[in-house]
C-alpha positions in Angstrom: -0.2 0.3 0.2 1.2 3.4 -1.4 0.0 6.9 0.8 -0.3 9.7 -1.3 1.4 13.0 0.3 0.7 16.6 0.3 4.1 18.7 0.8 4.7 22.0 0.1 7.5 23.7 1.0 9.0 27.4 1.4 13.0 28.5 1.3 15.1 32.0 0.5 15.6 31.7 -3.6 18.4 29.9 -3.8 20.2 27.2 -6.3 19.3 23.3 -5.1 16.6 23.6 -3.0 13.7 21.2 -5.2 16.8 19.1 -5.2 17.7 19.0 -1.6 13.6 18.1 -2.1 13.9 15.3 -4.5 17.3 13.5 -2.5 15.1 12.7 0.1 11.6 11.7 -1.4 14.2 9.5 -3.6 16.3 8.3 -0.6 13.0 6.7 0.7 11.8 5.2 -2.7 8.9 7.4 -2.9 7.6 8.3 -7.0 7.3 12.4 -7.4 3.8 12.3 -9.2 3.0 16.2 -10.0 4.6 19.0 -8.6 4.6 22.9 -8.9 6.8 25.7 -7.9 7.7 29.1 -8.8 10.4 32.2 -6.8 8.1 35.0 -5.2 9.3 37.5 -3.1 12.8 36.8 -2.8 10.8 33.4 -1.7 11.1 29.6 -3.6 8.2 28.4 -3.0 6.5 24.9 -4.1 3.7 22.2 -3.6 4.6 18.2 -4.6 2.5 15.3 -4.8 4.3 12.2 -3.4 3.4 8.5 -3.5 5.3 6.5 -1.1 4.9 2.6 1.0 3.0 3.2 3.8 6.2 1.1 5.6 8.6 3.7 4.8 6.5 7.2 5.5 7.7 7.9 9.1 11.2 7.6 7.4 10.5 10.1 4.6 8.5 12.8 7.6 11.9 12.5 9.6 14.2 13.2 6.4 12.7 16.2 5.0 12.3 17.1 9.2 16.3 17.5 8.2 16.4 19.9 5.8 15.2 22.9 8.1 18.0 23.9 9.3 18.7 24.9 5.7 16.4 27.4 6.1 13.5 25.4 3.9 10.2 24.5 5.7 8.0 22.1 4.6 4.5 20.6 5.6 3.4 17.1 4.8 0.1 16.8 4.4 -1.3 12.7 3.5 -3.8 13.3 0.8 -6.8 11.3 0.3 -7.2 7.8 -1.0 -8.3 7.5 -4.5 -11.6 7.2 -5.2 -14.0 7.4 -8.0 -15.0 11.0 -9.5 -17.8 11.7 -11.4 -16.6 13.3 -14.5 -16.5 17.5 -13.9 -17.0 20.2 -16.9 -13.7 21.6 -17.1 -13.6 25.6 -18.2 -10.6 28.2 -17.7 -11.1 31.2 -16.9 -9.0 34.3 -17.3 -9.3 37.9 -16.4 -7.1 41.1 -17.1 -7.9 44.4 -15.5 -6.4 47.1 -14.1 -4.7 46.4 -10.2 -6.5 46.9 -7.2 -7.1 45.4 -4.2 -10.3 42.2 -4.3 -10.2 40.6 -7.7 -9.8 37.9 -6.5 -11.8 37.9 -3.4 -14.0 39.5 -5.6 -13.9 36.6 -8.1 -13.9 33.9 -6.0 -16.7 34.6 -3.6 -19.2 35.0 -7.3 -17.0 31.1 -8.0 -17.8 29.8 -4.3 -21.5 31.1 -4.8 -22.7 29.1 -7.6 -20.7 25.8 -5.9 -17.7 26.2 -8.5 -14.3 24.3 -7.2 -10.6 26.5 -8.4 -8.3 23.1 -9.7 -5.9 25.7 -10.1 -5.4 29.5 -10.5 -1.6 31.6 -11.1 -1.8 35.0 -11.3 0.6 38.1 -11.5 1.2 41.4 -12.4 2.0 42.6 -15.7 2.8 46.5 -16.8 0.6 47.8 -19.8 2.3 48.5 -22.5 1.9 52.2 -23.9 0.7 53.7 -20.2 2.7 51.9 -18.0 -0.4 50.9 -16.2 -0.3 48.0 -12.8 -2.5 45.2 -14.5 -3.5 42.2 -13.1 -4.1 38.9 -14.6 -4.9 35.7 -14.0 -6.0 32.0 -15.3 -7.4 29.4 -13.6 -8.7 25.8 -14.2 -12.4 25.9 -12.6 -14.6 21.9 -12.2 -17.7 23.1 -12.7 -20.7 20.9 -11.1 -23.5 19.1 -12.6 -26.5 21.4 -13.4 -24.3 24.3 -13.8 -24.8 25.5 -17.5 -21.4 27.3 -19.6 -23.9 30.2 -20.4 -25.0 30.7 -16.9 -21.4 30.6 -16.4 -20.0 33.0 -17.9 -23.3 35.6 -17.7 -22.5 35.2 -13.9 -19.1 36.6 -14.7 -19.7 39.1 -16.7 -22.1 40.1 -14.6 -19.3 40.4 -12.5 -16.7 41.8 -14.7 -18.7 44.4 -15.2 -19.1 45.9 -11.3 -14.9 45.1 -10.7 -13.8 46.2 -14.3 -12.2 43.2 -15.7 -12.2 41.5 -18.8 -13.3 38.1 -18.2 -13.1 35.4 -21.0 -14.6 31.8 -19.9 -13.9 29.0 -22.5 -14.3 24.9 -21.9 -10.3 24.3 -21.2 -8.5 22.6 -24.3 -6.3 21.1 -22.0 -8.5 18.4 -20.5 -6.9 14.9 -21.8 
């Protein structure tokens, strides 16, 4: 039997952080399944999904805790056992607008009211080419529950876009396999 683990980590950005974690994972016989990581404000942060044999779980947890003195903070969460999921409609959402506080809050409130789950969310700031104005851009992959039509989701988000003055693009997610 194996256990899925979700590791989150953060440390001062420097070469070798991912390698330090991957060495501990490999030494325990665990499998690195999926990850996302990014440099933010001089820190390097990420999330990793691994699978480890149940009898090596404690060994891996102890091994990863050895990285703390080097300034790499790691949290370990046991993942849920794999269960048969109903196929969900996956939708992409693009957001672009002048930066202002509350954009993410406003969009996520609307999604929550509709029962839509965020599968993936990425955001950042960029300068508008001609004016240099700070623009907020985000992309999300959403899992839409049965009973919510794409047009209804689009209409709810378009109403919000008008209120908060951003452009939103909603469509079927082409990356779904």
